[in-house]
N, C-alpha and C positions, 0 to 999 in steps of 0.2 A: 561489688561492694569492697570497701577497704576498712582497715581498723580491726580492733579486737572483736567487735561484734560480728564481723564477717568471718574472721579467720580462726578465732580461738575455739578449740574443741573443749568439751566439758572438762573442767579441772585444769586446763592448760593456763598457765600464767603468761601474760604479755605485759610489757611496760605500759604504764598508764600515762596518758596525756592529761596531766592535772588541769591545765588551762582549759582544755576542751571540756572536761567533765564539769568544771565549775561554771563554764559558760552556759551549760544546759540548765543548771539549777535555778537561776533567776526566772526563767520562763516557766518553771514549775510552780514557784511560789506565788506567781500571779493568780493561780487557780486554787489556792488553798481552801477557799470557801465553797468550792464546787461540790454540789450534791445532786443526786438524781440518776435516772436511767439513761438520759440523753447523752450523746457523746461529748466529751471534753474536747474543745477545739484548742489545739496546741500550736502556738506560733514559735518556732525554734529561734535560737540565736543566729548570729551571722553564719550562714551555711559554710562559708569559707573556713571558719574555725573548726567546724565539725568534720567536714570532708577531709579524708586522709588521716584523721587522727585516731589514736587508739583509746577508745572509750572503755572504761572498766564497767562491764554490765552489772556486776554485783554491787559495786559502789553506787551506780546510778539507781539500782533497785532500792538500796538502803535509803538513799536520799529521798526517793519518791515516797517510801513508807513513812519517813519522818515528817513529810509534808501532809500526806493524805491519811495517815494512820494505817491500820492493818487492813481496812476494807479497801480492796483494790478498785480502782476505776475500771469500769467494765469495757469501755471503748474510748478510743482517742482518735480524733480527726485531725490529721496534719493539714496545715493551711496552705501548703505550697509544694510544688514539684521540684524545688530547688535541688541542685546537686548535693549529695551527701545525706539526704533525708531518708533514703532507702535503708541505710544501716541503722538509723535511729528508729525507724518503724519496726525493723526486725528486733531491735533491742526491747522496745516496749512490748511487743507481742510475745517474745520468747521469755523474758525475765520478769515481766510485770503481770502476765496473764491477761492483757488487754487486747481486744480486737482493735487493730490499728489500720487506718485507711486514710486516703486523701479525701478531704472534704470538697464536694462539688458545690458550686454556687447554685442557689435556688432560682431557676429560670422561669418556673411556672408553678402554680399550685399542684399539690400532689393529687393524682387521679387514682381511683380505685383499680386494683388489678381484677382481671376477669377470670373467674374459675368456671370451667376447667381452664387452666393456664394455657395461653396461646404461645406456642414456640414457633417463631417465624424463621424459616430457613430459605436462603436464596435458591433459585431454580437451577443454578449452575451445576454441571455434572460432578464437580469435585465434592459436592455435598450429598451425592446420591447415597453413599454408603451410610452416612449418619441418618439421613431421612428414612432410609429403608429399615434400619434397625429400630428407630423410634416408632415407626408405623407398625412394624411387626409386634412390638411390645404392646401397643395400644390394642391390637387385635386380640390379645390374650384376654382382655375384658376383666382383669383384676381390678380391685378398688383403686389402686394407684394409677393403673392404666386409664381409668375413666376420669382422672383428674387432669389430664393434659390433652391437648389437641395440636397437631402439627399443621401449619399453614405455610403457603408460599409467600415469601417476603414481597415479591413484586406485585402480588395480587391484593394486598391489604394496605390499610393506612394506619392500623394500630395493632400492637402486639405487646405481650408481657415480656417475652424474651426474644431478642433478635440475635441469632447465632451467626457469627462471621469468623472466617479463618484469618489468622495473622495479627500482627501488632496494630496499634491505633492508626498509623499512617496508611497501612494497607486497607484496614477496615473503613476508614473515612473515604478512601477512593472508591470502594465498592458501594458505600452508601450513596455517594454523589453521582454514581452512574445508574442508580435505580430509576425506573420509569416514573415513579411518583414519590411524593414525600411519605415518610412513615414515622409514626410516633412509637417509640419502644420504651417500656418502663425500665428495662435492663438490657444493656449491650453485653453479650458474652463473646469475648475475643479469645478464640481457641488457637493456641500457638505452641510451637516447640521452643525449647531453650529457656532463657531467663524470663521469669514472670515478674516484670516490674514496669513501672512507668517512668523511665528516666526523663530528664529535662528535655531531651531531644524529641520525645513523643508527646510532651504535655500540650502543645498547641493542637495536635491532632485529636487528643482526648477532649479538649475544650470545644473544638469544632464539631466533633461527632456528637457531643452532648447538645450543642446548640441546634444541630440539624435534626435531632430526634427527640429532644426534650427528655433524654434519659435521666432517671434518678439514680442509676447505678451503672458503672462501667467495670467489668470484671475481666481480668486476664487470667486464663486458666490453661492448664496443659491439655492439648488436644488428644493425647493418648487416652483411649477408652472413654471418649467424651460421652458416648451414649449411656454408658454405665453410670457415670457420676451425675449426669443430667437427671436420670431416673431416680438416683439416690437423693438428689437435691429436692425433687418433688416430694419424695417420701418424707424427708425431714420437714419441709414446709407444711405438709399435711398434718404434722404433729404440732403445728402452731409455734414453730421456732422462728426467731428473727432471721432475716436474710443473711446477715454476716455470720451468725452462728452456724447456720445451715451450710453455707459455703465452706467455712473453715473446717467443718467436720467431715465433708465428703470429698473435697478437692485436695489432692496431694501431687506435688508439693503445694503448700498453701498458696492460694490465689493472691494476686495483687488487686486491691479494691479501690474504687473511687465511688463515694456515696454522697447523695444529698440526704441528710439525716431524716427527712420526712418519709423516706422509703421504709425505714425500720418499722413504722407503724402501719403504713398502707399495705405492705407486702404480707402482713400477718394474716393468718386465716381467721382469727377471731374478729378482726376488723371487717373482713368480708362477711362473716356470719352475722355480725351486728347489723350491717347494711341490709342483708336479706331479711332479717327479722323486722327492721324498721319499715322496709318497703311493704311487707305483708300487713303490718299493722295499719298502714295508711292506704292500702290498695282500694281502688274504687269498686272492684269486683269482689264477689263474696265466695266464689268457689274456685278450687284448684284441682286439676286432674293430674294424678301421678301416673307415670308410665313405668315405674319400677317400685319395688318394695322400699318403704321408708320406715325406719325403726326409731321412734322418739319416746321409748318407754312403752308407748302404744304403737303397735305395728300396723302400718297402713299398707294394704295391698294395692294393686292397680285399681284406680277408681277416682271418684270425685268427692272432695271433702271441703268443709268450711274453712275459709282462709284464716279467720280470727282464731279458731280452735287450733289449727296447725301452728300459727304464730306463737301462741302461748306455750304449746308443748316444745317448740323449737327453742324458745328463749330459756325455758326451764332446763332443757337438756344441755344447752351450751354453758350454763352456769355450774354444772356439776364438775367435780374435781377431775374426773377422768374423761372429759368430753372429747379430747383429741389424743388420747393414748393410742388409739388404733386408727389407721387410715380408713378403715371400713366403718368407723363410727361417725364422729362429728364432721370430719372432712367430707366423706362421701354423702352423708345425709344432707348437709348444707348445700352442697353442689347440686344434688338431685332435686332438692326443693326449689332452688333458684332456677334451674333449667325448666322444671315443670311449671313454675309460676310464669316464666317468660313465654313458654309454649302455650299456656292457657290464656294468655292475654291478661293475666292478673296485674302484672306490672309492666310498664313500658320499658323500664330499665331497672333491673333488680338491684343495682348498686346504690340507688338513692330513692328517696321519696320524691314523687314527681311534682307535688303541689308547690313547694317553695320556689322552684326555678321556672315555673310557668308565668310568674308575674312579669309584666313588661318592665324592662330596664330602661334607664335614661338613654336617650339617643347618643350613639357614638359615631364619630365621623373620622374620616381620614385626615391626618394632620402632617404637616411638613414644616421643618425649620431648616434654614440654610445659615451656615456660619463660615466666616473667614477668621480662623483663630477663635477668639472669644466674642467677636463682633457679629452682628446680624446685618449684613449689607442690604441696601435698598436696590442696588444695581450690580451687575457684574462688571469687573474690570479686567483688562488684558493681563495675561501672565500671572494670575493669582490661583491659589489653592483653596478649594471650597469643600465643605462637608455637608451632605444632605442627610438629615435624620427624618425618619418616617415612622408613624405608628397610628393606631386607631384608638380614639379615646374621647373623653368628654370635650365639649366645645371650648374654645377660647384658651387653648393651651399652646398650640403651635402658632407660628407666624402666618401660616397659610392653611386654609381649611378646604376640605373637599366635600364629598357627598356622604350621606349616612350609610352605615352598614349595620342594620338593625339586628337584634337578637334572632328574630324569626327567620333571618336569612340562612342561619346555620343549623346543622343537624341537631335535633332535639335530644338525641341519645347520649350526647357527650358533654362533659363539663367545659371543655375548651377545644380550640382548633388550631392546628398548625397551618399557617398561611405562608405563601411565598410572596416576596416583593422583589420584582425585577426592575433594575435601573439601567438605562442606556442613554448615552449622549454621544452621537456619532463622531463629532470632531474633538471630543475630549477624552474618550476612552477607547481602549483597544477592542473591547467587546462588552456585552451586557454582563452584569453581575447579579446573582440571585442570592438573596438572604431570606432567612425564615424569621417569622414573628409568631408569638403565641397569643391568641385572643381568647381570654376566658369568657365565660357566659356573663360575668359581671365585672365591670371595671375596665381599665385601660389594658391595651396589649403591651407586650414588650416592644422595644424599639430596635430598629436596624439603621445602619449608617452606610453611606456611600461617599467616596471621595473622587474628585476630578480636578483638573487644572484647565484653565482657559488659555487659549492660544494668545500669542503676542499681537496677532492681527485681529483680535476679537472685535466685532461690531454687534452681533446678536448671537445668543446661545440658546439651544433647545435640548431638553432631555425628557425621557418618558419614564414614568412609574407605572408598573402593572401589578395589581394585586390578584392573586389566584388561590383557589382551594382545590387541591387534587388536580392541578393543571386546568381547571375551569376558571376562566377569567371573570373576575367579579367587577373590577374597576380598572380603568386606565386614565392617566392624567398626563398632560403636557406641561412641563415646567419650563418657563421661558423668561428671558430678560436680556438686557444688553447694556452697553455703555450709556445710552440715552433712553433706555426702556426699563421701567420698573420690573422687578422680578414678580412673576405671577404664576399661579397654579390654575390650569384650565381643566375642568372635568371633560373627558372625551366620551366615556361609556361607563355605565353602571347598571348592574343587575337591578331590576325593579325592587324597591325596598319592601313591597307588600307581597312578594313571592313567599310562599310558605317555607321553603328551605331546600337544602341540598341533601337531606337525609334519604330521600327516595331516589337519588341519582347515583350512578356509578361514576368512577373517575374517568376523565379524559386521558387518552394516551399522550396527547401533546396539544399545545395551542400555538397559534400563529397570529401575530399582530402585524398588519400591513398598513403603512402610513407614510406621511412625509415628515421629515425632520431635516433642518438645515438645508432646505431646498432640494433634498434628495429623497427618492422613494426608498424606503427601508422596510425590510421584513425581519421580525424577531421570532424565532421558534424556541419554545420552552418545553422541556419534559423533566419533571422531577426537580432536582436541585441545580440544573444547568440550563443555559440558553446560548444560542448563537445568533448573530446578526448577519444579514446579507443584503446586498444592494439590489433593489429591484430595477434600478436604472441599468445595471450591468446585464440584467436578464431581459431587458425590454425587447430585444430583437427576437429572441426565442418565443417570448410571450405573444408578440404580434404575429409571428408566423403561424403559431398553433391556432390562435383565434381566427385568423384570416382563412386558414385552410379549411377548418370545419364550417365556418360561416359561409364560404363561397362554394361549397360542394353542391353540385347540381344533382339533387336527389332524384329528380324526375328522369334522368338519363339512364339508359340501359346498363351502363357500367356500375350503377348502384342498385340494381334490381334486387339483389340479395347479398348476404354476407360473403359469399364466395365469388361474387362478381369482381372483375378486374379493378374497378374504381374503389370498391369497398376494401379490397385487400391492399391497394396502394395507399388508401387513407390510413388504415391501421398501421401499415409499415411506416408511413410518414410521421404519424403521431408518436409511434414508438421511438423513432430516431430522435425527434425533437424533445419528446418527454424525457428520454434518457439524458440528453444534453442538459436540459433544464434542471433535472434532479442532481446530476453530477456537478453542475455549477453551484448549487446550494451546498452540496456535500463538501465542496472545496473550502468552505469557510470554517469547517469544524477544526478544532485543534488537532495537530498531527501526532501528539503523544498517545501512549496506550490508553490512558483514561479518556481522552477526548474521542478517540475512535471507538472505544467501548460504548461511550454515551451516544455517539452517532448511530450505532446499531440499534440502541434503545429507541432513539427518535424515529428511525426509519421503520421500526416494527410497531410503532404506536398506532392505536386504534381504540376508540374513535378520535377524531381530530377536530378541534374548534378553530375556526378562522374568523378573525375580526378584521374587517376592512373599513378604514375610517375615511378614505377619500375615493372619489369616483375613479381616479386614475391609478390608485394603488392596488393593482390587481395581480393575481398570481394564480394561474389555472392549475392548482395542485391536483385536480381530478385527472390531469393528463401526465402527472409524474409517472415515469416508467421505471420500475424497480429492477427489471431484468438487465442483463448485459446489453450494451449498445448493439443493435442489429446491423449486420453488414448490408451492403447494397443489394446483394443477391439472396438475402435471408428469405425464408419461406414461412408460411403460417405453421405453427407447431401442430403436428398431427394429434398430439395428446388432447389438445383443446377440443377437437371435434369427436375424438374417440371416447373420452371420459367425461361425459356430460355432467356428472355429479361433482367433479373436481372444483374446489373453491379457491385454490391457490396454486402457485408453481412449485411449492415445496416438494422436493423429491422427484421432480420431473427430469428425465434424462436430457431433454432438449432445452434446458435453461442455459442457452449459450448465444453467441453472436450469429449463428447460422439460422436462428429461428426468431420469430416474434410471436407474441401471444397476448390476447386481450387481458388475461389475468395478470399481466405485468403492470397494468394501469391501476393506480390507487383507487380510482372510482369504482372498480369492480371487486376490490378486495377490502376496502376500508369504508367506514362511516365518516363522511365529511360534512361538517355543519358550518354554514356561513352565517355570520351576524353582521349587521350593518349599523352605522350611526344614522340617526334620523336626519334625513336631508332637509326636512321642513323646518328644523330648528337651527339652521346654520347662521345664527346671529354672531357666534364666534366665527372668525374668518374661515376656518376649514373644518371645524369640529362641532359635535353636538352630542349630548348624552342620550343614550337609548340602546338597549340590547333587544333584539327581536325575540318574539315568541316566549317571553318570560311573563306569563299571564297568570291570572287566577285570583280567587278570593278565598276567604277562610273556609268556605263551605264546599270547596271542590278539591279533588285530588290533583296535585300539580304535575304529577308524572303520567297522567292518563288522559288521552283525548276522549272527547265525547263519542259515544257509540255512533258509528257511521251506518245509518240505515236508510238515508235518503240523500238525493243529490240534486242541486240546482244546476242546470246546464244552459250555457249560451254558446251558439255556434255561428261562425262567420258564414255569410251566404256564399263566400268563395271556397269554403272548405270542401264542398261536394261538387265543384264544377267539373273536375276531371273524372272522379269516380264517385257518383252520388250514393252508391250503395254503402260506402264506408260509414256514412253518417247513420243510416238506419241500423247497420251492424253494431255501431257503437252503442246506441240506445238499447238495442236488443240485448247486447252482452251485459250491460249494466243491470238491466232488469232480471236477466237470468241469474245474475249473481245474488239476487234477492234484495236489491235496493229499489226504493220508490224514486221515480224521476219526475222532475218538473222542467220542461224545456220552454224557454222564453224566446221571444222574437225581437225584443227591444230592450233598451237600457231602463226605461221606465218600469217595464214588467220585472226586470231583474231586481231593481231597487225595491219594488213592492214585496217580492217574495223573499228577498234577503232579510227582511225584518222578521221573518218566521223562524230564523235561527237554524238554517241548514248546516249540518256538520261538515258537508263536503260541497265545495263550489268548483265546477268544471267549466273552463272556458277554452274553446278551440277557436281563437280569434284571428283576425287579420290586422296587421299594424300598418299605419299609413301616416302621412303628414298633411295637416290641414292648411288653409290659406294663410294662417298666421305662423306657419312653420313649426307648429306644435306636434308632438308625436301623439297619435290617437290610436285607440283600439276599437275594432269594429266587430259587432255581432248582429246578425239579422239585417244587414245593410245599413245599420245606424252606428255612427262612430261617436266615441266619447274621448275627450281630451284627457290625457293623464293627469292634468292639474285638477280635474273635477272628481277624480276617484277619491272617495272619502269613506268614513265609517258606515254610512247608510248603504253603500254598495257591497259591504263585506260582512258585517255581523250585526246582531241585535243586542249586543252587550253581554251575551253569554260568555262565560269563561270556563275552560279554555275556548278560544275562538275556533273557526272552521279551518279545515285544510283546503287550500286553494291550488288547483291544478291549472296552470296558465300555459297551455301547450298549443303551439302553432306559430307559424311565421317565425319571427325572431323577437321574443319578449324580454330578452336579457342580454343584449349585446353591449358589453362594457365599453366598447369603443365609441358608442354614441349614446344618446340619452334614452333609448328604449328601456334602460334599466329602471327608470322611474316607475314603470308598471309594477314590478315586484315590490319596490319600496312603498308605493301607495297602498297596495293590498296588505303589506305588513303593518303599516301605520294605521290602517283601518280596523285592525283588531284580529287578524288571522293568527293562527298558531304556527302554521307552516305555509310557505309558498314554494311550489315547484315550477320553475320556468325553464326556458331553453336559450342556449347561446348559439343556436344555429337556425337557419331558415328552414323550419320543418313544414313540409307541405301537408295539406289536409288529408291526403291519401295515406300519409304516415302518422300524422298527429292523432287521427281518430283511433286507429288500432293501438297506438302507443298509450293513449288515454284509457282505452278499454283494458289493456294489460295492467296498467297501474291500479285501476279500480279493482280488478280481480285479485291482485296481490294484496291490496288493503283488506278486502273481505276475507281472504284466506288467512291473513295474519290475525284478524279478530277472532277467528274460530279456533286458533291454536290454544292448547291448554296453558302454555307459558306465555308471559307478556313478550311482545315483539316490538322493537323500536321502529320508528318511521325511517331512521337511517338504514336499518337492515332492509326495509322494504325497498328503498331507493337502490341500494346495492344489488338486490336480487332482481329488480326490474331491469336495470342496465344489463346484468349478466344474462338473464333469461332471454331478453330480447335478442341479444347477439347470438345466443345459442339457437334461436329459432330461425336461423338462416334468413334474416331480414336486414335491410340496410342499417348501417351502424349509427342511426340517428339518436339512439339512446345515450351515446357518449356526450350529447349536447345538453343533457338534463342537469339542472342545478337546483340544490335544495337550500332555501333560506329558512332560518329559524332553528329551534332546538330539535335536532334530529333524534334526540333521545326520548322524545314523547313516545309513550307506549300506546299501542292500539288494543 
C-alpha cells in the first residue's frame, strides 16, 4: 500500500494530496440517502488518482460524517479490485469503523449453511497438522466442539468452509485438480505475508468463486489457523455476522470478498428459524432426542411431540439471551436439527419440504452461437465464434436440446453445480470445462466457449457434455458448415423420469468415446478438467489387445489354470499392451505441475463411467495397466499369490518392471460402467439418445435392484459337449445358493417365463450366423436372430429390470456385430447386462456363471449395500485367484454399475 493511509503512524502528519481527497468525495455523496443494515456499495473514483496519493484519513473521515451524519455506516462493499483500493479499504475500516470488503457478484441464490458447520480440508499431507488439531478439538466434546465437523474435501460436493493454503492463484489450482466439483459457502485461503487481493489475484478470486459458487472468499494468516478457526465458530455460535466474527478473531485483519447475501444466511438465527419452520411443517409427529435438550423445559433422551418441541424452540430463540452462550441456543438448535433428521421428521431440516415438491416447468438445454453480435446460420472459414449454453425455459436459445427435469436432481438441495464440457477437435487445443448453477426453480447460469474455424473449413463439429459429479447427464453434437445449417443433435440423455441422483455417489471420472471430424476421439473428465485423446492413434494397441484375448485357445493345456504357461503369457502380454495403451492416453495430459497433479487424480478415479456412441469408438479401459511397463523377462508378482486378500498394488515391493500383476489392471481394481447409445434409433446418421440402465418409476427405489431369489436359465446344447457335468454343477451351485431355478429348452419357453418377471436371467449360449448372415444366439439347439430380441424376451415391465448374465462363446466382440446381443437385452428393459469379449467355452462359462451368482447372493446378504460394479470387480479378481484360466478378464458390464444389491 502507498500513501498516508498506509504509511502514517497515529498522530503523524503527512502532506495531503488535496486532489485525491476531493476525488473521493463525489462518490460518497452519491449514497447520502443510504440507510439500513445492508452494505453500502462504494464505487471509487478513477483508481489512478487514488493510487500512490497521500489521502488524509482524518479529512476523509470528517467528510464522510458530514455526508452520513454521526451514525457510521456499518459495512462498505468496494466494487472493484482495481489498484489502489486496498489503501482506501484500510482507511474506511480504520478511521470510519466500517467493515470493508470487496463485493462479490451474485452467481446463485444463497443456500443455507449446515450446522454443525462442515469444514472441508484437502487430503494432502500438508494439511495433516491442521486436520489433526481440529479433530482433537472435536473429540473434547465441548458445546463448541459439537458445532463443527471436519470432512475431506475430495470426498464431498458441498461444504460450509473449504480451507486451502496459499493466495487465490494457488487455491484455484488446487480446486481445479480436485477429483470432483465442490460447492463451498466460504473459501478460507490461509497464507503468510500480505493479506490482500491485489489486482493480479482478482481473476483467480473470480474464477474460484465461479468454480465453487462461494459467497465469501477470505484471506487470513495461516499462523495458529486452528485456534482462530475454533474462535470463529465460537463467535458464530453467538449469532454474529460473518464479517464481524472474522474481524474479531483473525489478526492481522483478514482480506474479505463477500456476496452480501451471506451476511444473513451465515447467521445462526437464520438456521434456527429454518429448523423451527421445518418442525412446524413436518409430516411426522414425533422426534427422538439422543442428548439432553434444554428449552426452558429440559428434555432428556427420548421421544417427544414435534409441535410441542417446535413451540418451545421458537419461544426460546426469541428470548434476549438466546445465543449468549454456545451451550444455549446454538447447541440446542443444532441438537434438535440433528435429532429431527435422524428421526426422519424432516428430510432436510433447512427448509420445509412441501413448497419445493411441486413440479416445476420443464427446463431444457439451450445453446446460442454468436459471431460478434450476430447469430449465424452457417459456419464460415476463418471466423471467431462464441457458444453460450444453459438450462432453462423453452424458446430462449437459438438451439434446444432435451429436458432436464427437476426430479433428475437430488431432492436435498436447493440447487446444483453442473459441469459443461466443450470440445471441437480441429478448432481447440483441448476440451474446456465450465460450471453452471442450476437452481431448483428457474434458469441456470450461463457458460461460454470460444473457437475459431480454420481457413479450409468445409464442415465443423463440436461436443457439449453436461455432467453432475462426473456423471454424464447429456451429450450433444453441435455441427454445421459452409453449406450446412448449424444444428444441435442430442446424443445421450439420462431418462427424465428417473427419480434422481440423491441416492448415488459421485463418479471418479467419465469418458466419452465418439467420432468427430471423421476421427475417433476420447474425452476424459474428472472434476473441473478434461483431456482429449485420439482413438485412431491408439487403434493398433486396441486391436492387438482385443485380438489376443479373443483368439486365446482356452481348451488348450497351456490355459488349464492361472499358472499355466499360456495364462501367464496372456497376462504378461496384456500387461505390456495395457501399459502402452494407458501411457499413450497419459501423454495427452498437460505437462505442467497442475496438469500432472490432475492426471494423478484421473488415474486414481473410481468408479468410472464410459459412454460409447459409435460401434467402432471403442477403448478397452478394463485392460489399462497402471503398474510400470513390464520387461520381456518379467515374472508374475509373488505377492499376488501370497497375499490373497490384497486389493491393490499399493505398497507392494514388486511394483516394478521386473514383475507383472493382475492387480495392475483397472478391471480388477476399479468399478467400470459402460453406457451405450440406442442402436435401434439411429435415425440421426451416427447417434441416438439413450443411456442404459436408468430405469424406474415413482414407486421404486432407483438405486436398488429387485431382490434376486430366482433365476431363468437358458443353455446351449453345445455348452456341455466336452464336460457335461459342468452344466449340472452350475444348476446345483445356483440352487445351493438359495435361488429357485427354471431351466428352459427353447426360446418360446424362455419368452413365456420371462413374462413372470425374473430378477436374474442367465444365458450360457452359443453364437452363430444364419443363412442370411445374421448373428444368432442359440439355446437348447434353437437359434434366435439378434434382430428378434425384444422386450418380451427380457422383462415384464417391472422396474428396475432384471440382471442379464450373457456368458459363453463371444457375446460382445466389438470388432463384429455380436455386440448387438448386449444392446438388444439392454433395450429390452434390463438393468444390467454382463457379456464377454472372448470366446468362452462351456466348460469355463458354466463355472464362471456359478461364481457370479454366488457373488451376487453373497452381496445381498451383507449388512451394507454392495454395488453391482463391486461384484464384477470381485468376480474377476476371485476367479483369477482361484488358479483358473484368466477368462474373467473378458467380462464386460453394461448399464449402471452402481445399482445396489
